[in-house]
N, C-alpha and C positions, 0 to 999 in steps of 0.2 A: 862351247858345247857343255850342257849341264851334266855333271857327274851323276852316276847312280850310287846308291848306298853300298852296293857290293864292291865298289872300288875302294871304299874305306874299311869295311868290315866291322864286326861287332865292337871290338875294343875301341877303335877310334870314334865310332858313332856314340858309344856310351860316354866317352870323354867329351865329345861335342855337346851331348845332352847335359852333362853335369856342369860344364862351363856356362851354358846358357842359364841353367837353374841357379848356380852360385852367384851369378851377376845380380840376381833379384833378391838374394838373402841378405839380411842385416840383423845386427843385435842378437846373434845366436851364440849360446854357450859353445866355446871352442871344442869341448869334448863331444858334444852332440853333433856339431858340424863335421868333425872328423869321422864320426860314425856313418855319416851319409855317404862316405867314400869307402866304407869297409864292407864286410860280408853281410852285416845286418845293421839296421839303424836303431838308435836308442832314443827314448823320449822320457822326460821327467813324469813321474806319477803325481799329478796335481789334483786329482778328483777321486770321488768314491768309485765311479764306474768309468771304464773305457768302453766306448760304443764302437762296434766293428761291423762293416757291411762290405760285401763284394758283388761285383757285377761284371759281365762280359759282353762285349759288342763284336759282332762278326759282320764283315763287309757286306755280304749278300743279303743279310737279314736286317741290318740296322742302319746302313748308310745308303740313302738314295744316291743314284748316280750323279745327281747335281750337287751333292754335298762335297765341299772342299776338304782338303786334308786338315786345314786349320779348324774347320767346324767339327771334324771327327775328333780332333784332340780336345776341343771344348766339351763335346758330348760325353766322352768317357769320364771326365771329371764331374760333370753335372749329374749324371745318372747315379753315381756313387755317393756324392754329397747329399743328394736328395733323400736317401735313406737315413742318413745321420740326422738331418733336420726333422724327419718324421718321428724321431724318438724324443724330440725337444732338446737335443744335445747340440753342443757347439763343435763344429768340425775343426779338426786340427791338422790332419796330414793325410797323405795318400801315397800308395805304391802302385805303379803301373807297369804291367808286362805287355810287350808288344811282339806280335809275330808279323813280319813284314816281307813283302815280295822283294827279292834282290834287285828287280828292275825299277823299284821306286827311285825317283831322282832325289838328290841331296836337297834340292829346294823343297820338294814335297815333305821330306823328313823334317826339315827345319820348320816348315809351316805347321806341321802336326805338333811339334814340340812347343812352338809359340802359342798355339791354341790351348794346349795343356797348361802352360805357365800363366797365360792370361786368366783362365778360369781359377787357377790356384790363387792368384793375386786377388781376384774379385771376391772369392769366398773366404779369403783370409787363412788359407791352408798352405802347407809345404809339401812339395814332392820329395819324399825321403828315400825312394828306392824303386826297384823294379827289375825287369829282365828283358832281354832282347833275343828274338829267335827268328827263324826263317819259315815262311809259309807261302803258298800260292796266292792267298788273299789276306787282307789285313784282319787281324784279330787283336783287339785291345781288351785286356783284363785288368781290373783294378780292385784294390781294397782300400776303403776310406776308413779313417778312425776319427773319433770325436770324444769329448769328455762331458760328464755330467755328474752332479752330486745326487740329491734326493728327488729331483723333479722330473725323472724320466717318465715318459708317457707310453704305456702299453695299450694295445688295442683291446685287451680284456678288461680295461678299466671303465668301459662305457656304462652309463647309468640311464635308467628309465627317466623320461622327460628332458633329457639333454637336448639341446639344439644341435642340428646338423649344419655345418658350414663348410665352405670352400674358399680358397684364397684368390681365385681368378677365373677367367673365362675358360669354358670347355669347348671341345669339338673342332677347334681350328687345325690341330695337327692332322686329324683324319681328312679334313677337307684339303689341307695343303698337300698331302700325299696324292690325293686324286688329281689335283691341279697339276702336280709335277708329272704324273703318269699319262697326261692327256695332251693332245695337240689341239683340242677343241677350243674355240674362242668363247670365253665366259662373259656374260653381260653384266659385269660389275666393274667399278673403277679399277684401273691398273694398280694404284697405290694400295687399295684394299686387297687385291689379289696377292700382291707381294707381301703384304703384312701377314696374310694367312699362311703363305708358303714359308715365311721366315720362322713360324712357330715349330715347324717340323725340322728345319735345317739348323736353327739356333735356339734350342730350348733354354729357358732361364729359370731360376729358382726364386721363390718368394722370400728373399733374405730379410727385407725390412719387416715383414710379417713375423718371420721366425724369431727375430730378436725381440719383438714385442711379446710373443708367447713365452719366451725364456724369462723375460722381465716379470711377467704376471702368470706364473705357471698354474695358479689356482683356477684360471679360466678354463683350462683344457682338461677333459677327462681322458680322451684318447685321440690319437692322431695317426694318419698314414698318408703316403703320397698316392697320386692317382695315375701311376704309370701304366696300369693294366685296364683302365677305364673305370668310371664311377660305379657302374653296376657291379663289376667284379670286386672292387674295393669294399663296397657295401656288403657284398657276400662274405668277404673275409671278416668284416666286423661281426656279422651275424654268426659265423662259425665260432668266433671267439666268445660270443655272448648269446648262446642259443636260446636264452629265455627272453630275448629282446627282439623287437621289430624296428624297421627303419622306413619312415614315410617321407617321400620327397615331393615337393611341389614343382611341377615342370616349369611354370611361369616364373619361378624364382631362380632358375639356373641361368647364369650369365653366359652369353655367347656373342660372337661377332654378328652384327645384324645382316650380313650378306651370306651367312651360312645356309639359310634356307634356299637361296638361289643356287648355290653350289650343289647342295644335296639333290635338288630337283634335276639339275643338269645331268648328274651321274646316276639318276634313279636310285638314290639312297634315301633312307629316312633320316630326318633330323634326330630322331631318337638314337639311331646307330651312332651318329657323330658324337652326340653328347654323353651317351651312356656306355658304349661298348668298345670304343677304340683305344683310348688311353694316350700315352705319350705326352700328357699335359704337364707333369711335374709340379702341379699345384698340390696343396695340402687339403686333405679331407679331415675335418675336425668334429669332435663332439664336445659341446660346450655347456658348462653349468649355467643355467638360465639366470639365476640370481647374480652370479658374478658378471655375466654378460651385461646386465642392466647397469652395473657400476661403471662399465667401460664403453657403453653403447656409442657415445659420440665419437670416440677415437677409433673404434672398430668399424665404423661405417666406411672408412677409407681403406680398410684392410681385408675385410671378409664379406662374404655373401651368405646370409642365412637361407638355406634351401629346404629345411625340413625339420623333423623332430623324431626322437627315439620314443618308442612305445613298447607295449608288451604283447603285440600281435604275433610275434615270431615270423613275420613276413616282410618282404621287401615290396613296397607299394609306391606307385606314382600317381599323384593327383594331377589330372590333365583336364582342364575345363570342369565339367560336371561329372566326370567319370573317375573311377579309381581302378587301376589295373596293376597286376603283379609285374614286378621287374625280374627278368631272368638274370641271375648273377653270372653273366657271360661277358668276357672281355678278351684281351690278347693273351694267348697262352702258347708257350714254346712246345714243340713236339706234338702239336694237335692241329 
């Protein structure tokens, strides 16, 4: 019979977590390693700036019922590291606090920790601390840290005539959630359906692309991730740069070719999937056009150019022969 976490209690659960974490650590300064078991963790100051971001995930809002505890653990790391990458910084560490239901099984707890540690390893960061508490539903809250010297990218650095680019396909998480919430049979290949669903259950980050931007920082003028939807993120850029406008070409936005079939099935517009849902964790970039031409061949495998910055002060979408305004609407908590 599988034990519940309440049979072990907070102290033994933390010991279990730290043991699993320590098994993955190597070549760490002994003083720093010791701090990971103390009241607060220490890190070496090795850069001009420390980049810090925090995010919280709540079971009923952020975890579809089909999501495993392993995937929950993966996601809390992914959503926080995403914000570090969007500053063009190198992620280094994370602290994670967990509120858990006492009826959670020990196996579910271990799965969640394994998911956390797997993503920490994939992103090259260390879990350096956190907290454990009790709650009726799972709440995971984390703070990620990164480092950068002079090449930090702020949204307010956008320039007129910059190219607008993204690092990957959009829309699949929205479609994936609709597929999870429906018992209807969709007329698309099963492998494509599972591929779409996977984007909402197991989001990934554009690590290869981020490393390229860090290597050639002169390419990027500003950068953000697309967690709230492309339209909302463009709206944020406009807020930071009120003298500028952003024009997107619909035909240049990459998406899974089966998305129109899914959207039609659920009486959704493809525009909604691509512009207003979010959860993609791709990067939205503004790029210096002259620098882009120097790297165009390599960038063909890393980004999609979808538009251009102008001085219209508007968000516009070119679709066929028409130009329409984009409403800066996406996912927003408490609304």
